[in-house]
N, C-alpha and C positions, 0 to 999 in steps of 0.2 A: 363489575372484574376488575383488575388492575392486571396490565401487562406490561411486563419491563423486559428490555431485551438490553444486553451488556454490546457496548460499543466500542471501540477502541481505535482513537484516529494515531495514524503512524506517518511520522515526518519521512520524507524521502533521502535528503541530501543530509548526509552527515549524520545519520540515526540510521537506514537500512543501508545506505552504499558508503561509500569513499572512493575517492577519483573516478567517477561514474561507472564503477562495478557492485553490484550487489553481494553484501557479504553471505556466507554460505550459513553462517547462524542465524542472521537476521532472517533468511528465506524460510530457514527451517522452523524457527518460530512463528512465522507468519502461518505456514503450511499445517503446524501442530493447532494452531489457534482456531483455526478455519470452522470447525464444528462448534465450538464453545464461543465465540464470538463473532460480531460483525465487523467487518474491518474496514476502515476508512483511509485512501491513500491520501495525505496531504501534501501539494508540493507548490509550488511557486511556479515549476516549468508549465508551457503550452504545451496541450494535449499533443501534438505532433511530433516536437522534440522530446517529451517523455517516451513517447512508443519508437522513435527511432533510436534514442538511446539504450530502451530497455523495453525491446518488443516483448510486447504481451505481456508485462509485469501488471500491467492495471487489470488483468482477468484474473487476476490472485484475490483480487479486492471485491467487496460489496459494492463500493462507490470510489469515487474519486473526485478531488475536485475540479472543475472543468475550467481552464483557462484557455481563452481564445482568442 
């Protein structure tokens, strides 16, 4: 039996954000997709910087790349 899951990697800077602000339309799309897709946040930011700039944003995703 095969099991497929749809995964969507999303870039942070310049895609979901502009000038260190999360766009409303970007977050609305993330929240609307949560039931259908597994979302991965892809960023070159170190996790502490990510959480300091966008507190709790990583909780909206199933995974994030972990740069330490």
